[in-house]
N, CA, C and O atoms as a GROMACS GRO file, in nm:
protein
  232
    1MET      N    1  -2.704  -1.354  -2.039
    1MET     CA    2  -2.569  -1.307  -2.074
    1MET      C    3  -2.536  -1.234  -2.000
    1MET      O    4  -2.454  -1.281  -1.920
    2ILE      N    5  -2.572  -1.093  -1.980
    2ILE     CA    6  -2.608  -1.010  -1.842
    2ILE      C    7  -2.530  -1.069  -1.708
    2ILE      O    8  -2.445  -1.020  -1.633
    3LEU      N    9  -2.563  -1.129  -1.710
    3LEU     CA   10  -2.569  -1.180  -1.522
    3LEU      C   11  -2.467  -1.354  -1.569
    3LEU      O   12  -2.419  -1.420  -1.477
    4ASN      N   13  -2.454  -1.392  -1.692
    4ASN     CA   14  -2.331  -1.483  -1.663
    4ASN      C   15  -2.176  -1.422  -1.617
    4ASN      O   16  -2.082  -1.448  -1.542
    5ASP      N   17  -2.220  -1.322  -1.717
    5ASP     CA   18  -2.093  -1.232  -1.758
    5ASP      C   19  -2.068  -1.198  -1.607
    5ASP      O   20  -1.948  -1.198  -1.582
    6ILE      N   21  -2.162  -1.162  -1.479
    6ILE     CA   22  -2.132  -1.099  -1.365
    6ILE      C   23  -2.089  -1.157  -1.237
    6ILE      O   24  -2.031  -1.123  -1.134
    7GLN      N   25  -2.158  -1.287  -1.304
    7GLN     CA   26  -2.122  -1.406  -1.249
    7GLN      C   27  -1.944  -1.443  -1.275
    7GLN      O   28  -1.862  -1.415  -1.188
    8ILE      N   29  -1.909  -1.501  -1.395
    8ILE     CA   30  -1.800  -1.462  -1.449
    8ILE      C   31  -1.668  -1.320  -1.352
    8ILE      O   32  -1.559  -1.361  -1.312
    9ARG      N   33  -1.704  -1.192  -1.336
    9ARG     CA   34  -1.647  -1.141  -1.315
    9ARG      C   35  -1.589  -1.147  -1.214
    9ARG      O   36  -1.470  -1.122  -1.193
   10HIS      N   37  -1.691  -1.191  -1.126
   10HIS     CA   38  -1.715  -1.207  -0.981
   10HIS      C   39  -1.626  -1.319  -0.948
   10HIS      O   40  -1.530  -1.290  -0.877
   11GLY      N   41  -1.637  -1.435  -0.983
   11GLY     CA   42  -1.546  -1.554  -0.977
   11GLY      C   43  -1.434  -1.522  -0.993
   11GLY      O   44  -1.360  -1.543  -0.897
   12VAL      N   45  -1.362  -1.448  -1.141
   12VAL     CA   46  -1.213  -1.425  -1.165
   12VAL      C   47  -1.149  -1.333  -1.012
   12VAL      O   48  -1.054  -1.352  -0.935
   13VAL      N   49  -1.245  -1.243  -1.020
   13VAL     CA   50  -1.249  -1.185  -0.927
   13VAL      C   51  -1.183  -1.201  -0.742
   13VAL      O   52  -1.096  -1.172  -0.660
   14GLY      N   53  -1.271  -1.248  -0.763
   14GLY     CA   54  -1.322  -1.398  -0.595
   14GLY      C   55  -1.135  -1.483  -0.595
   14GLY      O   56  -1.043  -1.498  -0.514
   15GLY      N   57  -1.158  -1.508  -0.706
   15GLY     CA   58  -1.021  -1.632  -0.767
   15GLY      C   59  -0.881  -1.581  -0.725
   15GLY      O   60  -0.789  -1.615  -0.651
   16THR      N   61  -0.929  -1.434  -0.851
   16THR     CA   62  -0.761  -1.383  -0.761
   16THR      C   63  -0.707  -1.291  -0.648
   16THR      O   64  -0.595  -1.251  -0.615
   17LEU      N   65  -0.872  -1.269  -0.588
   17LEU     CA   66  -0.778  -1.206  -0.434
   17LEU      C   67  -0.777  -1.305  -0.365
   17LEU      O   68  -0.690  -1.287  -0.280
   18LEU      N   69  -0.855  -1.463  -0.341
   18LEU     CA   70  -0.892  -1.579  -0.252
   18LEU      C   71  -0.714  -1.603  -0.290
   18LEU      O   72  -0.643  -1.605  -0.190
   19SER      N   73  -0.619  -1.625  -0.467
   19SER     CA   74  -0.503  -1.699  -0.464
   19SER      C   75  -0.403  -1.581  -0.349
   19SER      O   76  -0.325  -1.595  -0.255
   20THR      N   77  -0.451  -1.491  -0.411
   20THR     CA   78  -0.314  -1.369  -0.324
   20THR      C   79  -0.328  -1.386  -0.229
   20THR      O   80  -0.254  -1.475  -0.188
   21VAL      N   81  -0.419  -1.327  -0.126
   21VAL     CA   82  -0.407  -1.330  -0.023
   21VAL      C   83  -0.373  -1.458   0.057
   21VAL      O   84  -0.352  -1.458   0.178
   22LEU      N   85  -0.368  -1.600  -0.048
   22LEU     CA   86  -0.345  -1.751   0.067
   22LEU      C   87  -0.200  -1.732   0.040
   22LEU      O   88  -0.134  -1.832   0.070
   23ASN      N   89  -0.110  -1.600  -0.024
   23ASN     CA   90   0.015  -1.660  -0.100
   23ASN      C   91   0.051  -1.554  -0.022
   23ASN      O   92   0.171  -1.579  -0.028
   24ILE      N   93   0.046  -1.428   0.066
   24ILE     CA   94   0.052  -1.342   0.176
   24ILE      C   95   0.134  -1.410   0.248
   24ILE      O   96   0.103  -1.529   0.257
   25SER      N   97   0.271  -1.366   0.329
   25SER     CA   98   0.300  -1.453   0.442
   25SER      C   99   0.283  -1.344   0.537
   25SER      O  100   0.255  -1.232   0.495
   26ILE      N  101   0.298  -1.369   0.667
   26ILE     CA  102   0.327  -1.285   0.791
   26ILE      C  103   0.420  -1.236   0.755
   26ILE      O  104   0.399  -1.122   0.713
   27HIS      N  105   0.533  -1.272   0.750
   27HIS     CA  106   0.706  -1.174   0.701
   27HIS      C  107   0.692  -1.070   0.616
   27HIS      O  108   0.749  -0.963   0.639
   28ASP      N  109   0.574  -1.099   0.454
   28ASP     CA  110   0.563  -1.039   0.362
   28ASP      C  111   0.463  -0.868   0.384
   28ASP      O  112   0.467  -0.754   0.337
   29VAL      N  113   0.365  -0.964   0.508
   29VAL     CA  114   0.306  -0.812   0.540
   29VAL      C  115   0.409  -0.761   0.668
   29VAL      O  116   0.456  -0.654   0.629
   30LEU      N  117   0.468  -0.793   0.812
   30LEU     CA  118   0.526  -0.692   0.897
   30LEU      C  119   0.623  -0.598   0.818
   30LEU      O  120   0.618  -0.476   0.830
   31PHE      N  121   0.710  -0.662   0.737
   31PHE     CA  122   0.805  -0.565   0.620
   31PHE      C  123   0.721  -0.475   0.559
   31PHE      O  124   0.757  -0.357   0.561
   32THR      N  125   0.622  -0.502   0.506
   32THR     CA  126   0.595  -0.395   0.414
   32THR      C  127   0.524  -0.291   0.524
   32THR      O  128   0.544  -0.171   0.503
   33ALA      N  129   0.447  -0.324   0.633
   33ALA     CA  130   0.457  -0.226   0.770
   33ALA      C  131   0.543  -0.169   0.798
   33ALA      O  132   0.519  -0.065   0.860
   34LEU      N  133   0.675  -0.200   0.770
   34LEU     CA  134   0.813  -0.078   0.821
   34LEU      C  135   0.826  -0.097   0.763
   34LEU      O  136   0.778  -0.210   0.774
   35MET      N  137   0.879  -0.092   0.614
   35MET     CA  138   0.866   0.008   0.507
   35MET      C  139   0.802   0.101   0.542
   35MET      O  140   0.837   0.218   0.555
   36SER      N  141   0.672   0.038   0.565
   36SER     CA  142   0.536   0.217   0.533
   36SER      C  143   0.625   0.321   0.648
   36SER      O  144   0.666   0.436   0.631
   37VAL      N  145   0.636   0.235   0.762
   37VAL     CA  146   0.710   0.358   0.891
   37VAL      C  147   0.842   0.406   0.836
   37VAL      O  148   0.871   0.526   0.839
   38ILE      N  149   0.909   0.332   0.796
   38ILE     CA  150   1.047   0.422   0.730
   38ILE      C  151   0.970   0.510   0.688
   38ILE      O  152   0.888   0.572   0.757
   39GLY      N  153   0.991   0.523   0.572
   39GLY     CA  154   0.932   0.551   0.475
   39GLY      C  155   0.824   0.717   0.490
   39GLY      O  156   0.810   0.812   0.414
   40ALA      N  157   0.767   0.683   0.626
   40ALA     CA  158   0.692   0.798   0.661
   40ALA      C  159   0.783   0.884   0.778
   40ALA      O  160   0.774   1.004   0.803
   41VAL      N  161   0.845   0.815   0.820
   41VAL     CA  162   0.937   0.936   0.970
   41VAL      C  163   1.030   1.005   0.866
   41VAL      O  164   1.047   1.126   0.882
   42ILE      N  165   1.098   0.940   0.755
   42ILE     CA  166   1.198   0.983   0.640
   42ILE      C  167   1.117   1.120   0.547
   42ILE      O  168   1.174   1.199   0.472
   43SER      N  169   1.014   1.114   0.572
   43SER     CA  170   0.873   1.222   0.466
   43SER      C  171   0.894   1.282   0.505
   43SER      O  172   0.952   1.381   0.461
   44PHE      N  173   0.850   1.253   0.650
   44PHE     CA  174   0.823   1.383   0.796
   44PHE      C  175   1.012   1.428   0.788
   44PHE      O  176   1.021   1.538   0.734
   45ILE      N  177   1.110   1.388   0.814
   45ILE     CA  178   1.207   1.454   0.810
   45ILE      C  179   1.286   1.566   0.706
   45ILE      O  180   1.341   1.675   0.699
   46VAL      N  181   1.248   1.453   0.636
   46VAL     CA  182   1.289   1.559   0.426
   46VAL      C  183   1.245   1.658   0.489
   46VAL      O  184   1.304   1.741   0.558
   47SER      N  185   1.041   1.636   0.439
   47SER     CA  186   0.993   1.801   0.479
   47SER      C  187   1.003   1.913   0.617
   47SER      O  188   1.001   2.035   0.602
   48TYR      N  189   1.010   1.859   0.721
   48TYR     CA  190   1.041   1.932   0.841
   48TYR      C  191   1.163   1.993   0.779
   48TYR      O  192   1.137   2.108   0.743
   49VAL      N  193   1.293   1.957   0.751
   49VAL     CA  194   1.454   2.049   0.694
   49VAL      C  195   1.386   2.134   0.555
   49VAL      O  196   1.450   2.219   0.493
   50LEU      N  197   1.314   2.114   0.536
   50LEU     CA  198   1.324   2.155   0.393
   50LEU      C  199   1.238   2.300   0.413
   50LEU      O  200   1.264   2.416   0.381
   51ARG      N  201   1.137   2.245   0.472
   51ARG     CA  202   1.107   2.394   0.543
   51ARG      C  203   1.136   2.487   0.671
   51ARG      O  204   1.058   2.579   0.697
   52LYS      N  205   1.253   2.461   0.754
   52LYS     CA  206   1.324   2.463   0.818
   52LYS      C  207   1.455   2.563   0.770
   52LYS      O  208   1.496   2.658   0.836
   53LEU      N  209   1.516   2.513   0.627
   53LEU     CA  210   1.580   2.580   0.533
   53LEU      C  211   1.481   2.620   0.436
   53LEU      O  212   1.420   2.522   0.392
   54PHE      N  213   1.463   2.671   0.414
   54PHE     CA  214   1.361   2.750   0.255
   54PHE      C  215   1.263   2.845   0.319
   54PHE      O  216   1.236   2.932   0.237
   55LEU      N  217   1.170   2.870   0.482
   55LEU     CA  218   1.089   2.906   0.446
   55LEU      C  219   1.121   2.973   0.557
   55LEU      O  220   1.038   3.060   0.583
   56ASP      N  221   1.220   2.966   0.642
   56ASP     CA  222   1.223   3.026   0.793
   56ASP      C  223   1.377   3.079   0.766
   56ASP      O  224   1.485   3.020   0.777
   57LYS      N  225   1.342   3.223   0.724
   57LYS     CA  226   1.462   3.268   0.706
   57LYS      C  227   1.438   3.389   0.811
   57LYS      O  228   1.517   3.484   0.814
   58ASN      N  229   1.386   3.385   0.852
   58ASN     CA  230   1.404   3.544   0.999
   58ASN      C  231   1.513   3.563   1.040
   58ASN      O  232   1.533   3.651   1.124
   0.00000   0.00000   0.00000
């Protein structure tokens, strides 16, 4: 009974991952990578500006 449960669970997870991977285009991957780079740069700039505004009051 437990073996069947594990096989069913692995089958469902494998099928879900495979169907997801097959539906992702290179355009989606590149768009996600570009958005993550933009987000990282903006986060760095905002943290740098806030650090300069509030910590460097010498």
